[in-house]
MIZA-708162 format. One record per residue (C-alpha): x, y negated, z. Coordinates in steps of 0.02 Angstrom, whole numbers, plus 50000, padded with zeros to 5 digits. Example, Ala and Ser with C-alpha at 12.3 -4.5 7.8 and 13.67 -1.06 7.14 Angstrom:
// MIZA-708162
506155022550390 506845005350357 
***
This chain:
// MIZA-708162
500045000049998 500594981949990 501924974550108 501364976750289 500984960750385 500284956750556 498534956250480 498164967750332 497184959450196 496854969950041 495334959849974 496334946649887 497054943049707 498384954649654 499724940749662 501064954049645 500624954349455 501474937249443 503084944649499 502874959349382 502654947549239 504164937549283 505224953449306 504644960449141 505134944249050 506764943249136 507164961349090 506724958148906 507864942248902 509334952048989 509244966148867 508794956448702 509784940748731 511024942748876 512104928748794 510774916448848 511174920649032 513024920949007 513074940249020 513934953048917 512824967148848 513294979448984 512884967349127 511314962249034 510734980449028 511074982949208 510214966549255 508724972049149 508574988349236 508664980049405 507274968149353 506214982949292 506514992349453 505964977449560 504474975049443 503964992949461 503954991349654 502884975949642 501754984149507 501434998849627 500934985949759 499784977249636 499004993549584 498614997949762 497654981149782 496734983649619 496265001349659 495674996749831 494554983049758 493864994849631 493485008249761 492574995449869 491284993949732 491315010749644 492015027849699 492785039049570 491645053449513 491845069449611 491085084749528 491415102849563 490665119349499 490215132549627 491525143649552 492835131049598 492325129049779 493875134349880 493605149449997 494865151250134 495065164750265 495515152150393 494565135750354 492875129950294 492945117250151 491765102150176 492315089850038 493535075550016 493835061750137 494935054150267 495075053150457 494295037150517 495505026550623 495655008850684 496305002150520 494705007650431 493654998550556 494694983050527 494514984850337 492644987550347 492394972350457 493354961850329 492104966250191 490724957750285 491634940850297 490964927450175 492684924250098 492824942550046 491064944449982 491494942449797 492624957949814 491344969249903 489764965549800 489394968549620 489994955649498 488944942349413 489004951549242 488434967949331 486944959449406 486504950749241 486614967549153 485424975849273 484194961649256 484224962549069 483894981049082 482294978049180 481684964549061 482114973648899 481294990148947 479594985348873 480284972748740 479944975448559 481244985148458 482704984348435 482974975648600 482704991948703 484324998748617 485264984548705 484514990348871 485115008248836 486845001648788 486974992248954 486415008249047 487715018948956 488565029649092 490305029249022 491965022249079 491985012148918 490495002248977 491164987349075 489464984949164 489215003549192 487795006749317 488255012949489 487775030849534 485975032249603 486565036449775 486165020149866 487005014850020 488665005550034 490105012149933 491285001950042 491125014250181 492135027150086 493085015049971 494085007550116 495285022450103 495855025749925 496975040449975 495785055250007 496195073050060 495255089550070 494255089750234 494115106950312 493455114350473 494395128450561 493355144250560 493695146450744 492745130650777 491155136950697 490785148350842 490325131950934 488925129650811 488625115650692 487245102350681 486865093050519 485795077750529 485105068150383 483495060750318 482545067250163 483515069550001 485225063250056 486235079450031 485835091650176 485405105850054 486915102349951 488015103250106 487105119450154 487445126549977 489305122350000 489385131250165 488345146250113 489325148249951 490945150650051 490145161650182 489505173650047 491105174749955 492365174850107 493175191350141 494235193850293 495295209450310 494305217750175 492585214350258 491275202250209 490265191450332 488445191450375 487485177250299 485695173750354 484725158450288 483135152250357 482185140950236 480495135150302 479925125450153 480675135050018 482055128449906 482195137049733 483965130349698 484565136349869 483875154149832 484675154049657 486315148449729 486295162749856 485935175649722 487255169649602 488575169149735 488055186449799 488225193349623 489955185149596 490535192749763 489835209649709 488545208749851 486895208249749 486495225549818 486615219049993 485485204049970 483775203750044 482385191050006 481015189350129 479645176750077 477975175050156 477325166650001 477765180849888 477355197349984 477285207649819 479235206249789 479795201749967 480705213250082 479825219050238 480165215350420 479395220850577 479635205950695 479215216050849 479765233350797 481545232450867 481905227451043 483105230251183 481775229251319 479985233051294 479475216551370 480225207551222 478765212351117 477555202351228 478765187951239 478955186451049 477025185851023 476405176751177 477835164351161 477005156451009 475455151551116 475345134251197 475995133651375 475385115651413 474145112451551 472755125351572 473445135151426 474875141251525 473715153651627 472945160451467 474685163251394 475215173051545 473645183751530 474015186451349 475775191351383 475225204251510 473995212851397 475185213051248 476495220651364 475295233851422 474845238551238 476665238351187 477165250251326 475755261951288 476185262351102 478025266351141 477485280651258 476395287451125 477845287051003 477225273350893 478195258150838 477345241850889 476845229750754 475615215550735 474275226250661 474265239350800 474315225750933 472895216650859 471835232350843 472115236651027 471835219151092 470135218651003 469715236751060 470795241851208 469575256751252 470305267051106 472095264851169 471585268951347 470705285051295 472195289751177 473485287351309 472445296251442 472365311451328 474205310651303 474555308851488 473405322851551 474025334551418 475715333251497 475315332351679 473555339451711 472775348851564 471225353851660 470795336051707 470015332451537 468675345451572 468175336051729 468185319451630 467035326751499 465805332751633 465805315351713 465445307851544 463955318851519 463175313151676 463265294251640 461785283951593 461385265651588 460915265851771 462515273951832 463715263351737 464505249751848 464065231851801 465845226651758 465995241951642 464445238151541 464885238051357 466305250051375 466295267451298 465605281351411 467235291051402 468125275251471 466935274151615 467185292751650 469075290551651 468935275951770 467885286351887 469055300851878 470605290551911 469655282352060 469375299352142 471165305852115 472865299152163 473635299651990 474975286851964 475725281251801 476315263151766 475635262951589 473975271251634 473735259351783 474075244551666 472785250251542 471565254251680 471685236951749 471335229451576 469745239851547 469045235851722 468845217751668 467135213051619 467115213951426 466525196151404 467815189651527 469185200151441 468725192351270 468855174951345 470565176351420 471335183951259 470405172151147 471955161051114 472905176751059 471765182750928 471905168250807 473815170350805 473675188650769 472365185250636 473545173950548 474945186650556 473895201150490 472795193050361 473005198150176 474645204250102 475655196350237 475175210950351 476145222250230 477715212150262 477525210550453 476835227450489 477685238750363 477125256850332 478745266350367 478055282650305 477535275650130 478955281450019 478145275149861 478355257149913 479935250649833 480105235249945 481505237850073 481255236650260 482635228450361 483085224350538 484455213250608 485555227050667 485505235150495 485905218850409 487345215450525 488075232950503 487935231750311 488655214050310 487135209050204 486495192050141 484685187550190 483625173850125 482055170750235 480785159350154 479395155350282 478135146250168 477925132450304 477065120450185 475625133550165 475425138450347 476605130250474 475965140650623 476295157350539 478015151250484 478445145550659 477795161950734 478815172850617 480365161750628 480315161850815 480085180950825 481605182250707 482595171150817 482115180650971 482585197250886 484225189650840 484555184951025 484165202651077 485345209750942 486675197350997 486505203451178 486725221351119 488235217051011 489085207051149 488955222151264 489215236751144 489825230550975 488965232250809 489375250950790 488615256750953 487905274150931 488865277950773 490315290950774 492015283050820 491125267250877 492205253250958 491425241951096 492455227051023 491925228150844 491145211750799 490845202250636 490495184050599 488615181150588 488295165250492 486535159050527 485955143450427 484305136050484 483615122650369 482305111150449 482625121150606 481545109650710 480005118350626 480665135250685 481365130650855 480585136351017 481255142951183 482005157651086 483225146050999 484085139651153 484905156151210 485365159651030 486555144851024 486955144651207 487545162451221 487615169651041 489365164051010 490125178651106 489275190750986 489905181450832 488385170650803 488875155050708 487365144150691 487265129350572 485625119550596 484925106250481 483665093350530 483185075150505 483095066550671 483285069850857 481445065750880 481005080650772 481895091850900 481065083451049 479375083750966 479455102450931 480065107051105 479055093951192 480335091051324 481735078451321 482855088051439 482705104151335 483045094451178 484645087651257 485085105051305 484905110951119 485925096351053 487265098951185 487655116251123 488255109650953 490095106250952 490195100550770 489155086450704 488895080750525 487895065150512 487195060050339 486115044850311 484745043850443 483305031650469 483195032650658 484425022050760 484335033850905 484915048150794 486355037550733 486815033550913 487075051750947 488705049850846 489185032150880 489035033451070 490315047151073 491625036750989 492885024351072 493085005451044 494514999050944 495404982350928 495224972750765 496174957250714 495394941050658 496254925350593 495734907850630 496294892150541 496544877350655 497004859850594 496964842850682 497654825250688 498094814150839 498244795250833 499654786550923 499164773651054 500814764351036 500564752150897 502404747350902 503054765250892 503734773050736 502354786250732 500604781750686 499864799150699 500274817550713 499464832250625 499564851050643 498934866550556 498894884150635 498444901650589 497934910150747 497794928850760 496644936250893 495924953050933 494174958550980 493514975451041 492204983150928 491475000950912 492385012650791 490765012850686 489055005650711 487355014150690 487025002750541 488495010850452 487695027950472 486055020850407 486945013850258 487845029450199 487645033950016 486875050749967 488075065049978 489185056750108 489295059550294 490275056150452 490955072550526 491375073250713 492375089450723 493835097650814 493535090050980 492955072750933 494025068850773 492955057750661 493105060550474 492235051650330 491755064750198 490935065450033 490315081449958 490625086349775 489225083949649 488645100949578 489085105249398 488205118949301 489035135849284 488675146549122 488415162749219 487035157149338 485645169649296 484365178849409 483245194249396 481535191749322 480625193549489 481695181249573 481535168949422 479695169649448 479815166249634 481055151749603 479865144549473 478425145849594 479415137449732 479935123249616 478135119949571 477325121249746 478685116749870 478925097849871 479655086950006 478375083450141 478595064850114 478015066249928 476465075949947 475405063249860 476385065649698 475725083649676 474595088049530 473335096449646 472075107949560 472875105449387 474175118249444 472815131549439 473005132249248 474795137449260 474715156249237 476475159149310 475995150849473 474545162649511 474375181549533 473775191049379 472005193449440 471715175349483 472545169349324 471325180049218 469855172949318 470455155149287 470555159149098 468815166149099 468115152349208 467395164949330 468075157949489 466705154749618 466095136549610 465585127049759 463735128049785 462825110649758 462245103249919 
***
């Protein structure tokens, strides 16, 4: 950079060019006409080389000034294909940037001063060109051609438009010397939080991380990659498949999508557990626990736990369909389990129960058992007369002893949730039939995924039904926590021949819009999952999203406090920006003040009539390293990264460039096309085409598409 001084000033004319011009002229004279300087040819050549060397030094200084001024207004283009993304066994590539230090705060402060405004803002010609573009857009021919020429995106265009990324280019342009920014893989166990508002580059950053996670291979083993995508991003799904195919892992990729059950893999959210009580926790945990609802949630937990224990004792794997069936009619489960229990312990008891059932009539049935099956009443009478003890049987007995109407009331909050999870084709995904060998859709669980080092995309279709998406997502998180606890204690190969208790693998969990999925299950996942190899990267928009989802400021702080790495893109909430700025120190910046004055002499006979002075004063002031306004003003695709124990980096991600081999199977192409049509950002819902989409055959199942063509869809009856 230019010659160092007490106060660095880079926003100024490149006065070094004057010296370069003089040196170039002197060198020409020395070489061409040495006699004019009273030099012989040899000395003239030597003097010319000396002038050229000094001019080269000054030209380098001038170039530094010119490049700095150019970067303040416009950054050089940074494009990278996914094939060119570097994949390291030791570090995670983030982008290009620089470590933010005191000198960068000083340079940024200078750009806001009035005397430097002409260097930091677009030129007059640039503003005039943009104004002409606006006015000539609807002008008569051939004037629109001039507008297109002014908008020509080429280095040959002197008024080339800036990239449509918004923000302030100066935030990154204050350091012309960029370097690759990377994060040590050992730091990822501390988990990573990515904050940024809509459409500013969160998904691009996620693609960058996921690409490396899929392709990374350490000691001959790939890593596990699990991606939760609530809203459904077609480009993200495509990127995952392309990278899995490049890495030779397309056979290990699973796509679970609630919106496309016909081609989705299947997953039983409550079928695998370490403790039987986890089944009730995963289901009842989705119910509201505020106010009076807390008591009903506890009742629901108890009854689901009773049902789950009975199913396991009967040798049946719990799923949403079975639990819903027995919540609606617990009598059948009570009878089935009683048959199973007495067949093992007291075979002759059933004859007595049948005799008791035959004696029952409407008058002999107790009031609280009205509405129950007679066999249930007979079982209750038999158990009341004997001292038979079984924990599961006693639990079922306590459930059927409730008045039928009262029982329906206390589980009323549970049934709507179970209905949502078991309605239509979604039931086939969440309650798979393990014995149906003709179904080609694979069934997976997390332990199987981890042992296979697989890649999983989880599309939760949150824009169609947020409650179902949250319920399934929370169940998956809870299942992951259970699996993490098992891996922490026994390793991933527990139960296999030659298993080692210390065998672990990196499990990369990427949760986009994770505030929509987060519940109490998420806290232990990031709090204690690191010991099992869990590396969570969570993406969301604001801190308020987290607090609103959890409903508790203290718990929201607990979640945020478990993320050691922070990537902050442009945000619109000052409180979110302060999460970064409050963790940074203050620094001293230099300011110059011009002071001039004159003093009259009171001695009219003295030799001095007045005295004058002019001073340049240098002072320092303490300012924050960056302000929240700087975070709010970030261009798209740029971020501040607080990594490795509080080191602040300014980063910009590469723009994606297309690759020629990015192809997908036909079924995934249909899924991606559907996602592109129907999954818009929540903030742009009013731009959708609404019912016009019904005429797009590819967006509907075959039967509905045929009905649309024939016009046979049921019409709304006139009022």
